[in-house]
BASE-729381 format. One record per residue (C-alpha): x, y, z; residue in one letter. Coordinates in steps of 0.5 Angstrom, whole numbers, plus 500, padded with zeros to 3 digits. Example, Ala and Ser with C-alpha at 12.3 -4.5 7.8 and 13.67 -1.06 7.14 Angstrom:
// residues 2
- px	py	pz	type
- 525	491	516	A
- 527	498	514	S
This chain:
// residues 323
- px	py	pz	type
- 438	743	272	M
- 435	740	278	A
- 429	736	276	R
- 423	739	279	R
- 419	735	285	Q
- 412	732	284	K
- 407	736	288	V
- 402	732	292	N
- 395	734	289	Q
- 391	730	293	T
- 391	733	300	G
- 393	726	302	I
- 400	726	304	S
- 405	719	305	R
- 409	718	311	L
- 416	719	309	S
- 419	715	315	N
- 415	708	313	I
- 420	703	309	P
- 414	701	305	F
- 418	695	301	H
- 419	692	308	D
- 415	685	310	A
- 413	685	317	W
- 411	679	321	I
- 405	679	326	A
- 403	674	331	Y
- 399	673	337	K
- 402	672	344	C
- 401	665	346	V
- 401	667	353	S
- 398	674	354	C
- 394	673	347	Q
- 396	680	345	K
- 398	682	338	M
- 406	683	336	N
- 409	686	330	Y
- 416	684	328	I
- 419	688	322	Q
- 423	683	318	I
- 426	687	312	G
- 426	685	305	Q
- 428	678	306	T
- 423	673	307	L
- 424	667	312	L
- 423	660	311	S
- 419	656	316	P
- 425	652	317	A
- 429	658	318	E
- 424	661	323	A
- 423	655	328	V
- 431	654	328	E
- 433	661	329	N
- 428	666	331	C
- 427	668	338	V
- 421	673	339	W
- 419	676	345	T
- 412	679	347	C
- 413	686	347	E
- 407	686	352	H
- 408	680	357	C
- 416	679	355	S
- 414	671	354	F
- 419	668	349	V
- 417	665	343	H
- 422	660	341	A
- 423	652	340	K
- 427	652	347	E
- 421	655	350	S
- 416	651	355	D
- 408	652	353	L
- 404	656	358	P
- 397	653	357	F
- 393	651	363	Q
- 389	646	359	N
- 394	642	357	W
- 397	636	361	E
- 404	638	364	E
- 408	633	360	E
- 406	636	354	F
- 408	643	356	L
- 416	642	356	S
- 420	644	351	S
- 424	637	351	D
- 417	634	349	S
- 415	632	342	M
- 408	636	343	T
- 412	643	344	V
- 417	642	338	L
- 411	640	333	R
- 407	646	336	F
- 413	651	335	W
- 414	648	328	E
- 407	650	326	G
- 407	657	330	F
- 413	659	326	F
- 410	656	319	R
- 404	660	320	I
- 407	666	320	A
- 412	665	315	T
- 410	659	310	E
- 409	664	304	S
- 409	671	302	P
- 401	671	304	E
- 403	670	311	S
- 407	676	312	Y
- 404	683	313	W
- 406	690	311	K
- 406	697	313	Q
- 401	702	309	C
- 405	709	308	N
- 399	713	308	V
- 395	711	314	C
- 401	708	318	G
- 398	701	320	R
- 401	695	319	I
- 396	690	316	L
- 396	683	313	P
- 398	682	306	F
- 391	682	303	S
- 390	689	305	A
- 394	691	299	F
- 393	691	292	S
- 398	687	287	K
- 404	691	284	H
- 409	686	280	S
- 416	687	282	G
- 414	692	288	W
- 418	690	294	G
- 419	683	296	V
- 412	682	297	L
- 410	685	290	E
- 404	690	294	R
- 403	697	293	Q
- 405	702	298	M
- 398	704	301	E
- 393	699	303	C
- 386	699	299	R
- 383	703	304	S
- 388	709	303	C
- 388	707	295	K
- 380	708	295	G
- 381	715	299	A
- 386	717	294	I
- 383	715	288	N
- 376	719	290	A
- 381	725	289	V
- 384	723	283	L
- 379	720	279	N
- 373	724	276	P
- 366	723	279	K
- 362	718	276	R
- 356	721	272	T
- 349	720	273	K
- 349	716	267	Q
- 355	712	269	Q
- 351	710	276	L
- 345	709	272	Q
- 348	704	267	E
- 352	700	273	S
- 345	700	277	S
- 342	697	271	V
- 347	692	270	R
- 347	689	277	R
- 339	689	276	R
- 339	685	270	I
- 345	680	272	A
- 341	679	279	D
- 335	677	274	L
- 339	672	270	F
- 341	668	276	V
- 335	669	281	E
- 331	663	279	S
- 338	659	281	E
- 339	662	288	N
- 337	658	294	V
- 335	660	301	T
- 342	659	305	I
- 341	655	312	D
- 344	660	317	I
- 345	655	322	D
- 349	650	317	D
- 353	656	315	L
- 355	658	322	F
- 356	650	323	K
- 361	649	317	R
- 365	656	318	F
- 365	654	326	D
- 361	661	327	S
- 367	665	325	K
- 369	670	320	C
- 372	666	314	F
- 377	672	313	K
- 379	674	320	T
- 377	669	324	G
- 373	673	329	K
- 368	670	333	K
- 361	671	330	L
- 354	671	334	D
- 348	668	330	I
- 343	673	333	K
- 347	679	332	Q
- 345	680	325	R
- 348	686	323	N
- 355	684	325	T
- 356	678	320	W
- 354	677	312	N
- 353	672	307	I
- 359	672	302	D
- 357	671	295	H
- 364	668	294	I
- 363	668	286	L
- 359	675	285	P
- 353	675	282	S
- 356	681	278	K
- 359	675	274	Y
- 352	671	274	L
- 354	666	279	Y
- 347	664	284	P
- 348	664	291	L
- 348	657	294	N
- 351	652	299	T
- 357	652	295	T
- 358	659	293	N
- 357	662	300	S
- 361	664	306	A
- 361	667	313	L
- 364	674	313	L
- 364	679	319	S
- 360	685	316	A
- 367	689	316	E
- 370	684	312	A
- 364	683	307	N
- 364	690	306	S
- 372	690	304	N
- 370	684	299	K
- 364	687	295	R
- 364	684	288	D
- 371	682	288	M
- 373	676	285	W
- 375	671	290	P
- 383	670	288	S
- 383	678	289	K
- 381	678	296	F
- 383	671	299	Y
- 390	668	300	T
- 392	662	296	N
- 391	658	303	N
- 384	661	304	E
- 382	659	297	L
- 384	652	298	I
- 381	652	305	E
- 374	655	302	L
- 374	650	297	A
- 374	644	302	K
- 369	647	306	I
- 364	649	301	T
- 366	644	295	G
- 367	650	290	A
- 371	649	284	N
- 378	651	287	L
- 381	652	279	E
- 375	657	278	L
- 376	660	285	L
- 383	661	284	S
- 383	664	277	S
- 387	671	277	P
- 381	674	272	K
- 374	674	273	P
- 370	668	269	I
- 363	670	267	I
- 358	664	268	N
- 355	663	262	R
- 351	657	264	N
- 345	660	266	I
- 338	661	263	D
- 338	668	259	V
- 332	667	256	N
- 328	667	263	N
- 332	674	265	G
- 330	677	258	V
- 323	675	259	Y
- 323	678	266	K
- 326	684	264	Y
- 321	686	259	L
- 315	685	263	Q
- 314	693	263	V
- 308	697	265	R
- 305	701	260	E
- 308	707	262	T
- 315	704	262	S
- 320	706	256	D
- 320	699	252	L
- 325	701	247	P
- 330	703	253	K
- 329	697	256	R
- 331	693	250	I
- 337	697	249	K
- 339	696	256	E
- 338	688	255	I
- 342	688	249	K
- 348	692	251	K
- 348	687	257	I
- 348	681	253	L
- 353	683	249	E
- 358	685	254	V
- 357	678	258	Y
- 357	675	251	Q
- 351	671	252	L
- 347	673	245	T
- 349	665	243	N
- 345	663	249	N
- 338	666	247	L
- 333	662	244	S
- 332	664	236	D
- 325	667	238	E
- 329	672	243	N
- 334	673	238	K
- 329	675	233	Q
- 325	679	238	L
- 331	683	240	L
- 333	684	233	G
- 340	680	234	L
């Protein structure tokens, strides 16, 4: 008997003509500055192979990107633009290296929305194609999950809000005011994730990325802040840095901020337990006479247990909370 086909119950269909395991290369034309996309398939190129063998012709202006091509830059001296010069060779080596140096350099086509997006736009799926990424981008995955997963109950939403509020109290005293001028200077007024130029005066277009999220009890300070566009920051949310940034981006981020690279690149979130837990407990138990004190005690005890912070409590607070 023929096997019965699965029925799509989400109402969000996949595009049947998308080679979802294939890798793509995306590059901006050095002449017209427009984006180009090249379907590579399931065999990744090495930088050496790319610079030696690849000839990429811009689909917009027909400029040929190859090591034999002169460069079109108007602001360079003429002697540095010829293909037989060392400057041009080094330029093309760097150009092809950027596009092919690691799996994270490649792009992929979502088989739900059809967009060709960077590596980081897809969640990991071990053994799933040469890039080991899921078929759908994270945006489409979120939409699909919204249909498949039961909606969170009012109680779950409340518990999430309480956890965030208590976590913020734990790190509140260690947060520092970020020097915005210095932040823009350190990140060259660009979104660290996308490279998009940002205007410090247009406050709704950029955000300060809490690199190691407060959700995991990390305060906001100079070494834990990055400049992101509003869109990129919305995509990151409370994600652990290694889940959002590529390896090369993590290295560069550590250089710019002075953050601990080993911590940033950890595949799993690490809770910061080097905080003043007792101060957080004190603040959370400062309640009005009409507040539900037993409820607050229950909430703070649960968070302390979830974060494994009970050993950080003073003997007085352990006795106070019955721990």
